Kinemage of the C-alpha trace (Angstrom):
@kinemage 1
@onewidth
@group {chain A} dominant
@subgroup {mainchain}
@vectorlist {calphas} color= white
{ca met a 1} P -30.346 -32.565 7.934
{ca asp a 2} L -27.340 -30.261 7.672
{ca phe a 3} L -24.158 -31.757 6.238
{ca ile a 4} L -22.128 -28.536 6.317
{ca arg a 5} L -22.560 -26.113 9.198
{ca ile a 6} L -20.799 -22.788 9.612
{ca thr a 7} L -20.683 -21.281 13.079
{ca lys a 8} L -18.970 -18.134 14.320
{ca arg a 9} L -15.924 -18.680 16.525
{ca asp a 10} L -16.105 -17.201 19.994
{ca asp a 11} L -12.368 -16.740 20.282
{ca leu a 12} L -9.126 -17.831 18.638
{ca ser a 13} L -5.728 -17.766 20.325
{ca ala a 14} L -2.947 -15.669 18.815
{ca lys a 15} L -0.876 -18.847 18.407
{ca lys a 16} L -3.575 -20.461 16.263
{ca glu a 17} L -3.969 -17.278 14.179
{ca ile a 18} L -0.250 -17.266 13.418
{ca leu a 19} L -0.346 -20.990 12.592
{ca ile a 20} L -3.290 -20.550 10.190
{ca thr a 21} L -1.550 -17.592 8.495
{ca ile a 22} L 1.696 -19.558 8.049
{ca met a 23} L -0.237 -22.503 6.608
{ca ala a 24} L -2.026 -20.151 4.193
{ca val a 25} L 1.281 -18.687 2.959
{ca leu a 26} L 2.807 -22.165 2.544
{ca leu a 27} L -0.245 -23.372 0.606
{ca ser a 28} L -0.057 -20.314 -1.649
{ca ile a 29} L 3.583 -21.120 -2.467
{ca val a 30} L 2.685 -24.772 -3.174
{ca phe a 31} L -0.135 -23.764 -5.524
{ca ala a 32} L 2.122 -21.169 -7.194
{ca gly a 33} L 4.623 -23.975 -7.788
{ca val a 34} L 1.907 -26.125 -9.359
{ca ile a 35} L 0.942 -23.285 -11.719
{ca leu a 36} L 4.593 -22.816 -12.682
{ca leu a 37} L 4.841 -26.541 -13.436
{ca val a 38} L 1.754 -26.325 -15.652
{ca phe a 39} L 3.520 -23.638 -17.692
{ca gly a 40} L 6.627 -25.776 -17.994
{ca leu a 41} L 8.751 -23.907 -15.441
{ca asn a 42} L 10.782 -25.394 -12.625
{ca pro a 43} L 9.299 -23.830 -9.447
{ca phe a 44} L 12.388 -24.543 -7.305
{ca his a 45} L 14.625 -22.838 -9.848
{ca ile a 46} L 12.255 -19.879 -10.228
{ca phe a 47} L 11.894 -19.320 -6.474
{ca lys a 48} L 15.667 -19.593 -6.047
{ca glu a 49} L 16.275 -17.028 -8.800
{ca ile a 50} L 13.682 -14.660 -7.309
{ca ile a 51} L 15.577 -14.720 -3.996
{ca leu a 52} L 18.925 -14.255 -5.755
{ca gly a 53} L 17.467 -11.462 -7.860
{ca ala a 54} L 16.389 -9.651 -4.703
{ca leu a 55} L 19.315 -10.382 -2.374
{ca gly a 56} L 22.078 -11.851 -4.537
{ca thr a 57} L 24.321 -8.777 -4.676
{ca glu a 58} L 24.710 -5.485 -2.830
{ca leu a 59} L 23.139 -3.609 -5.754
{ca arg a 60} L 20.104 -5.924 -5.785
{ca ile a 61} L 19.631 -5.494 -2.039
{ca lys a 62} L 19.644 -1.713 -2.480
{ca gln a 63} L 17.092 -1.969 -5.288
{ca thr a 64} L 14.901 -4.148 -3.069
{ca ile a 65} L 15.007 -1.521 -0.322
{ca val a 66} L 14.191 1.229 -2.837
{ca lys a 67} L 11.093 -0.745 -3.860
{ca ala a 68} L 10.178 -1.437 -0.235
{ca val a 69} L 10.041 2.260 0.695
{ca pro a 70} L 6.880 3.210 -1.278
{ca leu a 71} L 5.234 -0.074 -0.281
{ca ile a 72} L 5.858 0.567 3.426
{ca ile a 73} L 4.598 4.151 3.517
{ca thr a 74} L 1.583 3.432 1.301
{ca ser a 75} L 0.599 0.357 3.308
{ca leu a 76} L 0.739 2.488 6.473
{ca gly a 77} L -1.699 4.940 4.911
{ca ile a 78} L -3.980 2.087 3.917
{ca ile a 79} L -3.771 0.607 7.434
{ca val a 80} L -5.091 3.843 8.970
{ca ala a 81} L -8.138 3.719 6.674
{ca phe a 82} L -8.711 -0.041 6.851
{ca lys a 83} L -8.557 0.022 10.671
{ca met a 84} L -11.716 2.091 10.496
{ca lys a 85} L -13.149 -0.270 7.851
{ca phe a 86} L -12.998 2.541 5.308
{ca trp a 87} L -11.926 0.593 2.236
{ca asn a 88} L -9.500 3.060 0.698
{ca ile a 89} L -8.667 1.647 -2.757
{ca gly a 90} L -7.522 5.096 -3.889
{ca ala a 91} L -3.899 5.052 -2.746
{ca glu a 92} L -2.752 5.017 -6.376
{ca gly a 93} L -4.466 8.357 -6.994
{ca gln a 94} L -3.343 9.782 -3.661
{ca ile a 95} L 0.287 8.907 -4.494
{ca thr a 96} L -0.139 10.578 -7.889
{ca met a 97} L -1.641 13.752 -6.433
{ca gly a 98} L 1.033 13.834 -3.735
{ca ala a 99} L 3.648 13.666 -6.458
{ca leu a 100} L 1.863 16.514 -8.238
{ca gly a 101} L 1.927 18.662 -5.090
{ca ala a 102} L 5.632 18.007 -4.542
{ca thr a 103} L 6.364 18.783 -8.191
{ca trp a 104} L 4.495 22.094 -8.040
{ca val a 105} L 6.684 23.135 -5.109
{ca ala a 106} L 9.886 21.953 -6.823
{ca leu a 107} L 9.114 23.805 -10.074
{ca asn a 108} L 8.002 27.061 -8.447
{ca leu a 109} L 10.661 27.589 -5.792
{ca ser a 110} L 14.027 29.038 -6.687
{ca asp a 111} L 17.010 26.776 -7.385
{ca ser a 112} L 18.795 28.675 -4.626
{ca thr a 113} L 16.312 27.488 -1.982
{ca pro a 114} L 18.209 25.479 0.677
{ca gln a 115} L 17.706 21.751 0.112
{ca pro a 116} L 16.225 20.998 3.575
{ca val a 117} L 13.658 23.797 3.157
{ca met a 118} L 12.815 22.649 -0.372
{ca leu a 119} L 12.336 19.010 0.662
{ca ile a 120} L 10.225 19.868 3.717
{ca leu a 121} L 7.956 22.098 1.611
{ca met a 122} L 7.726 19.403 -1.073
{ca met a 123} L 6.724 16.833 1.539
{ca leu a 124} L 4.174 19.230 3.013
{ca gly a 125} L 2.726 19.921 -0.446
{ca ala a 126} L 2.565 16.199 -1.164
{ca ala a 127} L 0.818 15.412 2.134
{ca ile a 128} L -1.728 18.208 1.572
{ca cys a 129} L -2.546 17.130 -2.003
{ca gly a 130} L -2.735 13.437 -1.084
{ca gly a 131} L -4.865 14.310 1.940
{ca ile a 132} L -7.249 16.433 -0.129
{ca trp a 133} L -7.639 13.618 -2.659
{ca ala a 134} L -8.607 11.281 0.210
{ca phe a 135} L -10.791 13.954 1.854
{ca ile a 136} L -13.181 14.064 -1.120
{ca pro a 137} L -14.466 10.449 -0.830
{ca ala a 138} L -14.295 10.735 2.978
{ca ile a 139} L -16.677 13.702 3.149
{ca phe a 140} L -19.068 12.024 0.716
{ca lys a 141} L -18.978 8.867 2.836
{ca ala a 142} L -19.485 10.811 6.073
{ca lys a 143} L -22.318 13.022 4.831
{ca leu a 144} L -24.049 10.968 2.126
{ca gly a 145} L -23.041 7.371 2.892
{ca thr a 146} L -21.530 6.768 -0.554
{ca asn a 147} L -19.622 3.577 -1.368
{ca glu a 148} L -15.990 4.435 -0.623
{ca thr a 149} L -14.583 1.440 -2.508
{ca ile a 150} L -15.958 2.550 -5.888
{ca phe a 151} L -15.436 6.253 -5.133
{ca thr a 152} L -11.746 5.923 -4.226
{ca leu a 153} L -11.100 3.479 -7.074
{ca met a 154} L -12.535 5.845 -9.689
{ca met a 155} L -10.550 8.789 -8.310
{ca asn a 156} L -7.341 6.937 -9.142
{ca tyr a 157} L -8.050 7.337 -12.847
{ca val a 158} L -9.042 10.986 -12.483
{ca ala a 159} L -5.673 11.729 -10.813
{ca ile a 160} L -3.681 9.827 -13.431
{ca lys a 161} L -5.504 11.493 -16.341
{ca phe a 162} L -5.030 14.932 -14.777
{ca val a 163} L -1.267 14.405 -14.442
{ca thr a 164} L -1.199 13.065 -18.021
{ca tyr a 165} L -2.878 16.308 -19.148
{ca leu a 166} L -0.253 18.370 -17.303
{ca gln a 167} L 2.597 16.290 -18.708
{ca tyr a 168} L 1.376 16.655 -22.301
{ca gly a 169} L 0.085 20.220 -21.860
{ca pro a 170} L 0.686 23.093 -19.435
{ca trp a 171} L 3.681 21.617 -17.609
{ca arg a 172} L 5.488 20.198 -20.639
{ca asp a 173} L 9.123 21.289 -20.730
{ca pro a 174} L 9.510 23.607 -23.777
{ca ser a 175} L 13.243 22.862 -23.977
{ca val a 176} L 12.792 19.235 -25.130
{ca asn a 177} L 11.412 19.996 -28.599
{ca gly a 178} L 7.826 18.916 -28.034
{ca tyr a 179} L 8.610 15.680 -26.154
{ca pro a 180} L 5.934 15.185 -23.442
{ca arg a 181} L 8.134 15.548 -20.382
{ca ile a 182} L 7.934 17.773 -17.336
{ca glu a 183} L 11.096 19.684 -16.447
{ca arg a 184} L 13.622 17.685 -14.421
{ca phe a 185} L 14.070 18.763 -10.814
{ca ser a 186} L 17.037 20.834 -9.709
{ca ser a 187} L 19.512 19.137 -7.393
{ca asn a 188} L 18.117 20.858 -4.281
{ca ala a 189} L 14.762 19.112 -4.897
{ca glu a 190} L 16.268 15.627 -4.906
{ca leu a 191} L 16.410 13.449 -1.800
{ca pro a 192} L 20.025 12.938 -0.663
{ca met a 193} L 21.634 9.517 -0.490
{ca leu a 194} L 22.691 7.652 2.634
{ca gly a 195} L 24.430 4.298 2.466
{ca gly a 196} L 23.999 4.187 -1.291
{ca ile a 197} L 20.200 4.514 -0.977
{ca his a 198} L 18.050 7.645 -0.937
{ca ile a 199} L 16.903 8.684 2.539
{ca gly a 200} L 13.352 7.615 1.784
{ca trp a 201} L 14.139 4.514 3.842
{ca ile a 202} L 14.610 6.727 6.908
{ca ile a 203} L 11.294 8.450 6.185
{ca ala a 204} L 9.664 5.003 5.915
{ca leu a 205} L 11.010 3.921 9.317
{ca leu a 206} L 9.864 7.189 10.912
{ca ala a 207} L 6.436 6.670 9.338
{ca val a 208} L 6.201 3.196 10.890
{ca ile a 209} L 6.974 4.648 14.331
{ca phe a 210} L 4.492 7.487 13.805
{ca val a 211} L 1.609 5.232 12.719
{ca tyr a 212} L 2.291 2.711 15.498
{ca phe a 213} L 2.243 5.473 18.128
{ca phe a 214} L -0.755 7.189 16.512
{ca met a 215} L -2.887 4.043 16.336
{ca asn a 216} L -2.018 2.806 19.823
{ca his a 217} L -1.434 5.896 21.964
{ca thr a 218} L -3.677 8.705 20.722
{ca lys a 219} L -7.343 9.503 21.199
{ca leu a 220} L -8.030 9.626 17.450
{ca gly a 221} L -6.283 6.294 16.955
{ca tyr a 222} L -8.515 4.773 19.630
{ca glu a 223} L -11.610 6.302 18.034
{ca ile a 224} L -10.621 4.898 14.635
{ca ala a 225} L -10.383 1.414 16.147
{ca val a 226} L -13.766 1.767 17.875
{ca val a 227} L -15.489 2.995 14.701
{ca gly a 228} L -13.946 0.064 12.853
{ca glu a 229} L -15.268 -2.411 15.410
{ca ser a 230} L -18.771 -0.969 15.661
{ca val a 231} L -20.193 2.314 14.410
{ca glu a 232} L -23.105 1.968 16.824
{ca thr a 233} L -20.772 1.560 19.803
{ca ala a 234} L -18.813 4.631 18.698
{ca arg a 235} L -22.016 6.640 18.322
{ca tyr a 236} L -23.265 5.462 21.748
{ca ala a 237} L -19.937 6.583 23.258
{ca gly a 238} L -20.535 10.072 21.864
{ca met a 239} L -17.906 9.989 19.133
{ca asn a 240} L -18.286 12.253 16.105
{ca ile a 241} L -18.268 9.573 13.373
{ca ser a 242} L -18.003 12.042 10.475
{ca lys a 243} L -15.049 13.795 12.097
{ca val a 244} L -13.242 10.506 12.695
{ca ile a 245} L -13.765 9.420 9.071
{ca val a 246} L -12.524 12.716 7.635
{ca leu a 247} L -9.468 13.069 9.911
{ca ser a 248} L -8.365 9.469 9.451
{ca met a 249} L -8.628 9.776 5.665
{ca leu a 250} L -6.653 13.021 5.691
{ca ile a 251} L -3.862 11.122 7.466
{ca ser a 252} L -4.245 8.093 5.181
{ca gly a 253} L -4.103 10.210 2.019
{ca gly a 254} L -1.307 12.358 3.428
{ca leu a 255} L 0.905 9.310 3.976
{ca cys a 256} L 0.212 8.075 0.451
{ca gly a 257} L 0.996 11.570 -0.829
{ca ile a 258} L 4.412 11.435 0.865
{ca thr a 259} L 5.068 8.256 -1.125
{ca gly a 260} L 4.479 10.320 -4.261
{ca met a 261} L 6.961 12.939 -3.085
{ca ile a 262} L 9.647 10.300 -2.547
{ca gln a 263} L 9.029 8.779 -5.975
{ca val a 264} L 9.336 12.078 -7.847
{ca ser a 265} L 12.225 13.391 -5.771
{ca ala a 266} L 14.386 10.275 -5.437
{ca val a 267} L 13.417 7.910 -8.258
{ca glu a 268} L 12.065 9.737 -11.328
{ca lys a 269} L 13.457 13.227 -10.540
{ca thr a 270} L 10.388 14.595 -12.313
{ca leu a 271} L 6.651 13.973 -12.543
{ca val a 272} L 5.280 11.309 -14.915
{ca tyr a 273} L 1.701 10.068 -15.171
{ca gly a 274} L 2.682 6.543 -14.078
{ca ile a 275} L 4.528 7.742 -10.986
{ca ala a 276} L 2.496 5.500 -8.623
{ca asn a 277} L 3.682 2.408 -10.532
{ca asn a 278} L 0.886 0.231 -9.050
{ca tyr a 279} L 2.306 0.621 -5.524
{ca gly a 280} L -1.098 1.889 -4.402
{ca phe a 281} L -2.733 -1.402 -5.353
{ca thr a 282} L 0.141 -3.689 -4.344
{ca ala a 283} L 0.378 -2.120 -0.869
{ca ile a 284} L -3.140 -3.337 -0.074
{ca ile a 285} L -1.800 -6.906 0.142
{ca pro a 286} L 0.902 -6.331 2.805
{ca ala a 287} L -1.450 -4.032 4.732
{ca trp a 288} L -3.952 -6.884 4.962
{ca leu a 289} L -1.336 -9.589 5.542
{ca ser a 290} L 0.096 -7.618 8.459
{ca lys a 291} L -3.297 -7.692 10.231
{ca leu a 292} L -3.195 -3.871 10.067
{ca asn a 293} L -0.148 -3.801 12.361
{ca pro a 294} L 2.465 -1.171 11.314
{ca ile a 295} L 5.425 -3.192 12.620
{ca tyr a 296} L 4.345 -6.362 10.811
{ca ala a 297} L 3.658 -4.265 7.702
{ca leu a 298} L 7.322 -3.245 7.612
{ca leu a 299} L 8.401 -6.888 7.450
{ca val a 300} L 5.735 -7.975 4.967
{ca cys a 301} L 6.536 -5.050 2.657
{ca leu a 302} L 10.191 -6.103 2.597
{ca val a 303} L 9.113 -9.585 1.469
{ca phe a 304} L 6.886 -8.138 -1.247
{ca ala a 305} L 9.682 -5.822 -2.380
{ca met a 306} L 11.800 -8.961 -2.785
{ca leu a 307} L 9.074 -10.477 -4.965
{ca ile a 308} L 8.923 -7.342 -7.117
{ca gln a 309} L 12.692 -7.016 -7.482
{ca gly a 310} L 13.117 -10.775 -7.982
{ca gly a 311} L 10.325 -10.765 -10.568
{ca glu a 312} L 12.086 -8.038 -12.546
{ca tyr a 313} L 15.360 -9.971 -12.342
{ca ile a 314} L 13.989 -13.258 -13.676
{ca gln a 315} L 12.251 -11.379 -16.468
{ca ile a 316} L 15.598 -9.998 -17.652
{ca ala a 317} L 17.925 -12.878 -16.749
{ca leu a 318} L 15.703 -15.856 -17.593
{ca gly a 319} L 13.163 -14.365 -19.973
{ca val a 320} L 10.368 -15.354 -17.583
{ca pro a 321} L 7.282 -13.107 -17.706
{ca ser a 322} L 7.092 -10.653 -14.805
{ca ala a 323} L 3.558 -11.954 -14.251
{ca val a 324} L 5.134 -14.922 -12.424
{ca ser a 325} L 5.759 -12.791 -9.319
{ca asp a 326} L 2.253 -11.324 -9.716
{ca val a 327} L 0.850 -14.867 -9.603
{ca val a 328} L 2.712 -15.546 -6.345
{ca gln a 329} L 1.478 -12.257 -4.823
{ca gly a 330} L -2.096 -12.928 -5.934
{ca leu a 331} L -2.115 -16.454 -4.546
{ca ile a 332} L -0.735 -15.267 -1.202
{ca leu a 333} L -3.553 -12.711 -0.969
{ca phe a 334} L -6.155 -15.303 -2.016
{ca phe a 335} L -5.081 -17.814 0.633
{ca ile a 336} L -4.713 -15.173 3.351
{ca leu a 337} L -8.217 -13.903 2.662
{ca gly a 338} L -9.404 -17.520 2.788
{ca ser a 339} L -7.633 -18.038 6.099
{ca glu a 340} L -9.483 -15.010 7.506
{ca phe a 341} L -12.733 -16.928 7.000
{ca phe a 342} L -11.468 -19.919 8.994
{ca met a 343} L -10.239 -17.602 11.755
{ca arg a 344} L -13.713 -16.141 12.133
{ca tyr a 345} L -15.850 -19.239 11.524
{ca lys a 346} L -15.826 -22.980 12.214
{ca val a 347} L -16.861 -25.356 9.454
{ca gln a 348} L -18.393 -28.632 10.620
{ca ile a 349} L -19.237 -31.468 8.263
{ca gly a 350} L -21.858 -34.074 9.154
{ca arg a 351} L -25.356 -34.287 10.582
{ca asn a 352} L -26.470 -31.940 13.296
{ca lys a 353} L -26.879 -34.337 16.223
{ca asp a 354} L -28.611 -31.740 18.373
{ca lys a 355} L -31.372 -31.331 15.809
{ca glu a 356} L -31.754 -35.091 15.348
{ca ala a 357} L -32.021 -35.583 19.117
{ca ala a 358} L -34.732 -32.980 19.251
């Protein structure tokens, strides 16, 4: 006698998928509120202050957008990989290596180089370095069948340690009396401002359009989707699986590398070992929440940028640990992943009448 039966769903309407996702998000907020109560915090007050901290003034709104930019571009890179079911957990390292590539260009070109030329070359260097860092696990996966999750995760730490070595060693600025800092960029290597915010937000919007068009209107985008659905189907259709894996990861890593370029050029104005600032890990959540849709990812990343900015605000203004916003993010991911199960399977409780009749 079976009391709990799990059966695969044949189909689920888009309306029901949206409803289940909304319910999952609402439940995550309720449970986050319960945890806040356990720690003696007023959840209504905390959530209100998070919103005010993200949108309460013009300056806070700008800071929220600044934090949304790296999330958007990184999540787009992750979407390209995840669509193929290549679990790229290495965005943190790819951002770091992209930042390194952009920094090499900025430090080796003349200060008299025209700003547009400098920035284009920095972005190209960042995309190449980020792409190469993603190419390494991709070629191992394609040729040897290695586990990409562990491979890409471990490469994050290699990238960070390498940049740390450069910061404390060969690239250390000799003019700062031994302080471990890389030389600050010249003004022609800094992203210009538009509307009080660096133009990274324009790059992010262009990236959304690019990825949407690429995934939906190109041959490679179609092949990525087919490989993600079924490797056997892709092989039967005559697709070169190894080529699809490598090319998609070059694009995925290249996008993450561009995030690194924006961070060094517009935010830090130099290279530091913590340049990725956990955006590579955080961006996995909105990429998954958006159902790997670039347009939805834009909206979800804005919400997560609000959580990050609001979390920083309540830490300063109220003395609340920044981990509070991390708890909310984690619970949202937990419930969304749980909702994925219920979208794919039906859970029935009770005796199996068909078996009893037999």
